[in-house]
N, C-alpha and C positions, 0 to 999 in steps of 0.2 A: 704674563701668564706662566704663574708657576709653577716647578715640574711637579706637584702633588697634583695641580688641578687636568693638569696638562695629562695624569697620570688617570684619573680619575672620568676622564672625559676618555682615553683611549679605550679603558676595562670592556666596556661594549664591545663584544667580539667585528664588530664597524665600523668600529669610533674611529680608526687611525687617519681622517683629517677635522674633527671638531674640535674644538678648541674650547667647547666648551659642557660640563655635564648634565643629561638629560633633564630635565624638569618635572620634580615630582607628578604631578599632574598629565605633565605626558606620558609617563608610563602609564599613573593607570590607568588613562586614554585608550593607548596604542596597543597596552598588551590582553594577549589571547587564550592563558596557557591558563586561567580557569575553564576555558571550556577547550583546548583544542586540549587539551593535556588524552584523551580519551583514544589520542592515534599515536600514543605511544610505540605502543609493539609494529605497528606498520613502519612507523619511520625505526626504527629500531631494526624490523625485518628488508624494509629500501636500504637503507645506511650501509647495512651489512655486505648484500651483497652487489654496491655499488664499489665494495673496498676489497673486493674480492676482486673483480673488473679491472680496478687501477693498480692491484696486486698483478693482473696477466699481466695489462698491457705495459709492465714496470714503470708504469708512472711510480707509484710508490714497492718496498720494498717486502720477501715475503712476510722476514721477523713484524714490518709494520703491521701489516696485517692484520696480522697472528694477533700483535699485541693488539689491536681496533678490537677486533672479533671478542677473542675476554674478555675487554673493557666493555663492553656493549651488553655480553649477557650476563655480563654481573649488573651495571643500572638498571635494565629490564627487571635482571633480581631484584633487586634494590626499591625498583618501584612496584611490583606487585606485592612486596610484601608490607609496605607503606613507609618502607623509611629512609623515600630517596622526598629531599625539600624542593618541590620546584619554585623560582623562584620570579618573579611579580618582572623584577627589573629586565630579565632575561627574555621577556615578552611572549616568548614564545615554545611549543613540543620540542624546532627545533634545536633551534639555542640553548634553550634548557639541558640538551643533551648532551649537544658537540660539547659545552660548557665541561657539564660531569665528567663527559668524557676525558679530555685533554687537563683535566684537572688527576685525575686516575690515570694517568697515564703518560705523559706529556708528550713531546714534539710530533711523534705522530698521532693521538693527537688530531692538531693542528691540521695534518695533512689530506682528512676526511671531504673535504671539501670540497678538494682539486673538483674539474669541472662538472662541478653543481651551482646550480644558487636555488634558495629558497622558494624561490618561484615556482621551479620545475620540480624543485623538494615536498612540497604541500599540496600541486598536484599529483605527485602519486603517491601520499599518506592518503589523499582522499579517496582515488582511488579503487586503493585498494580496502579502505575499509568499505566502500560501500557496494567493491564485489563481495565480499565478505557476508554481509549485513541485507547481501542482495541474496544471495540464498536463503538465510533466513527466510524469509518476509515467503521469499515461493513455500516454503517449508510448511509457514504461519496459513498465508491461503491456500493451500493444501487438507493442510488438516480446519479449516474452518469446512471445505470442502465435503470433505468425506464422514462432520459433524450432520451435516442436511442430505447424505443421500441416506448414509445412516436413517433419521428419522422420517426419507422417504417411503423406504425398505418396511420400516415397522407401521405408518400410517398408510400400507398398498390401500384401494383399497375408501380412501375415506374421502364425501363426497363433502366441501363448501364453496359458499357463494364466491366469483372470482369479482374482481369491484373496475371499474373505471368509471375517476370524478371523484372516486372513495363513496360510489356508488353499487349499490347490488348493478352486477349486471349479465352474466350469466355462468352458472354450475360446473365448477372444474373439481379434477382431483386435489387432494392435500397434496401428494408426491407430487402435481406433476407445480404445483405453485414448488414447492421448494424449490424441487430439481430448475426451478428458472434460477432462483441464486444459486449455486452448483456451476451454473451456465456463466453468467454477472462472475464469481468471483474467475471462474477460469479465464477472463482472457483479462483478470487483473492478469494474472498469472502474464500468462503471454506477452502483457506489456513491458512484465521486469525482464522476464524473460528475451524477448528484443530488445532491451534498455541494457542488457548486460554484455552484450554479443557488439554493442555502438560503444559499449565504455572504455569494453577492454585494453586500452592501445596505450603501450607503454609513454608519458610524458619525459621521461626523463632524460635531458639529456640538450635537451631546451637548450637547458642555461638561464641567462636573466632574462633571455629570447631573442640570439643570435645563433642560438648554440655555440659550440667552442672549438679553441684553433689545436688540440688536446689532442692523441687520438685516441679518443678511445668506442670501446663496443658496443652498441646498444642492443644489440641484438642479443648476449651475451645474459646480459642485464633483464632483459625480453624474455627469454628462452627463460633463467632464474624463476620469474616469479609468474611465471605462468600469460603471456601477453601473448594472447599471438601477434601483433604487429606490435612495431616502434610509429609515433605520430610521424605525419612526416614537411610538418612546416613550423618551424623554434617557434614565429612569432604570434602563430596560432595555437599550438600552446599553451601560451606563456597567457594569452588571452582566457584559454577556453572555459565554459562553467556550464557552457549546456549539457554536458552529464550529472549535474546537481540540479538542475535547473529540470530534463527528464525526470529527476527522481525523484523532485520534485512535483513534477505535473502527475508522474505511475502513482506514486502515492495521495494524490487527494482525487483522486477518482477512485484506489478505497476505499477511500472515508467515506466521502459520498455516500459508494453502493453502503459501507456498513454503515451511514449515517440513515439509508433509508431502509433499509432492514430491522433499524432499530427505532425509526418510526412506528415500522405496524406489532412491531413486539408489545413497543410501550400501547398500540391502540385493542391488541385485542388480547390482554394484558386485564384492562380496563373493564367496567360491569356491565358498560354499553354493549361493548364485544362480545367480553366474556367468552372467546377461543382457547387459552392457552393457561395453564398458572404455571408460575415462574418457582421452581422450588423456593426455600426459606432461605437457604444456604450463598440466594445471590440477588437476596433482595433486602432491600431497606424498612426501619418503621417510621412514624410520626413524631416530632416531642413532645403533643399537643392532642393529636388525635389517636389513640388505642386503636382505632379497626387500622388503621391505615398501612398496607405493604403497598411499598412502590418498588419501579422500575429501572432501580435508578443507574442500573451499570447501562442498558439499553439508552438512553436520555444523557448518561456525560457521554457515552462515544457518540450518539448525537451532534452534542456543543461542542464535539472533540472536535468538528469536522471544520470550526471556523478558524480553526491555530492552524490549523495543518495545508488550506487553500491562502490561509492569509500565510506562511512558508513561501508558495510559491510565489502570492503575488511578491513580497518580497523580496526576494531576490531577483525579479525582473525586472524591479524600480531597481535595485544596483547597477542593474549589468545595461540597462537600454543606452544609457549615456555618454559608456566607458570610451574611449579610444584604448586602438593599440599600442602599446601589447597587455600588461601586468601594470596593474595602479593599485593603490592599498583598499582600495572600496572592497573586493575582491579577498578580503580579510571576512567583509560580513558575511561569506553566504556558508560559513560552516554551526551559525547558531542556525537557520530555519532552518538547516538540514538535517544538523541532532534532535532537534524540537518535533519537527516531521515525522521521522525515524522512529524516536521513541512514542510519541504518542500513536504511530498508527503497528507499531510493534501489537504494547501496549491491549490498544484494540481489540487485534489477531484475538491473539496469546484468550483475552477472554471472549470473546465471542465466542468458540471452537467451546470453551470452557460453559459455559450457559447454552451451547444449542443441546449439551448432554444431559440440563438439567430443568427442558423443555417439557412437560404437557398438554397436547392437546386433546379440547372436549370433546369429542367426538358425535357426542349429540347433538352438544350444538352447535355446532356445525353443517350439519346434517336440516335441522329447523331452518337454520337463514340460509341454504340452498334448495328451500321448495316457495316461496313466498315473493314478493316481488315480481310480477311476471319476469318467471328468470327463464325459460323456456320460450321468450317469444317471438324471437329469435330462429329459434327450433321448428316454427310455423310456421312462421315466409319460406325455410327452406326447402317445408314441405310444400308448399307448394308452387312455389320454382319448379320444384321435383314433377310436379302434375301440369310441371308447363308453361305457370304464370311466368308472367314478368317482373321479373324482381322487386321491381317499385311500385308497378302494381299488388304484390304478395305485400311488402310492408307498409304500403295504404290501407290495407285490408287487417291487415295485424294490429294497427294504430288504431283503429277504430274499432274491433275485439277488444282491446285496451280500456280501452279508455271508456267501453259501453262496461266494463266487468269494474274499475272504477267503479262508476258511476251505483251498481246495484253491491257495491262495497266484495268483491268473489275474489275466486283464484283465478287462472286459464283452466285449471285443474274442475274447478267446481261445477263448470260449463257441462251441459248436455250438446248428445252429436245433433242435433235437430237445431237447436241456439244458437250452433257456433254456422251451422251452415247460409242462417237470414244472413252473414255478412258472404257468403261463397257459396256455389254448390258444388263448388271442384271439391269442401272438406267428403273425405266419406272414413270407416269406422276408422282404420288402419289411423286415425290423424290421433289415438289417445295413443299410443305410444312413442309418439315425439315426444308428451305432454307433461311426462316423468321425468327425475333427473337424471334416474339409470339414461333413458331412453338419451335423452341433450347426451350426458357425458359423452354414454358409445357412440357417438353418431360422428363425433370431432375424430374421423379419422385419416386427417389430411398429417401431413408431415411435420411431424416437429407440436400434432393438438393433442386436446388431453383425454384421447379415450381411453379406454384404459390396458390398451391394446400396446397405444404406442408412446405411454407413460411408460410402461413394463420392459417393453425394448429398449428404451431411452433409460431406464436406471439400472441395468442391465450392462450396458453400453459405455456408466458414468462407472460403473460396480470396479468394471473391468482395470478403468482405465487407474483406476486407484489402487486400483490390488483389494479391493474388499468381497469378502469372498459371498455371494449373493444368497 
């Protein structure tokens, strides 16, 4: 091999033992810089603390550390100004920054990688990145919760039909329905917060997979980077992507919840329900049908749930057959994570906006809550309070409903004597439970839809979210 061939082969930062240059097709296939460039800031933050630790431990001089820190700051400024040239042949963000640093400051730059590997370096970068983005997701989830709480306060007292099997079931307060989503997205916040605690562990120091024989101080790095703990096993650290997998699970559940909400908004905006009006700024029209006003935002949110769940499945399949410890397959962790993160963030942000631009048709909601034997369960409960076994009460009310359907009437159309034909337990006070208001206000069990319970729940949520009631 000629001297020039040897020089070309060793141009890679890892190329000392290679006698041939990397094929262009291999460089294209293995490069990740086109998506992991977004980790530049976290890579630089981790490298600066690593350099300071190396100087503290006497592995590099203070002068070399100062040159490294200044060089890294200059690279960050170039990246953020758009002047930095990312080179595909350098594979990833770590090698691009290290090569630029070495070109800028010379020999001190070559010492930065002392006592670390790209294996623990990328694990650090991804944890730093997801920790930051996780906090942003918590804020977005809270914004969505606040949107629902504001609507619940605005429409307090409005009655609507509650549904099971997408059929009208029992009358409920609209605010009760809206607060159900506050609870749902509250669980999402709890999941992300719990995940943040579990993933907030320093991986740097595991090196390639066995640790290092050099006298590093992992606890110093952990303190400087805000990690409450260091990883306990270097092999597990190099192999672990549970934190990314768990993030994708949390993201998938959140996107599924957004999809369920989106489905209701799509239904409610249609003329078959006609429960809501979405502001014109948050709808689109048809290219052929002039009358159309399409709820494209919730439709897209619903559609995007597939790609987030797909990201979870993708990483699960990547991890399922990997032996200890690091394998290049793990490069495939970032694209699904980044895509899912971008999708969930965008969906949460637009949902918070959308909630500010939804108006409920209160008269239509009440109208829909008055028909369809919506208070049949209340009539059964009435009979139970009169000491009739529930199964008997269920049968009596079922026969009353069948009678009404045959006659083309509602429960509220029946006279007392007509009702008593089915049970002489029924008395004049039955009429109170057959009204929509009577039904709603009777649901006083903890977590129920009675006005007093909904007001209590709303006050508690407003206090938690810092909203003035």
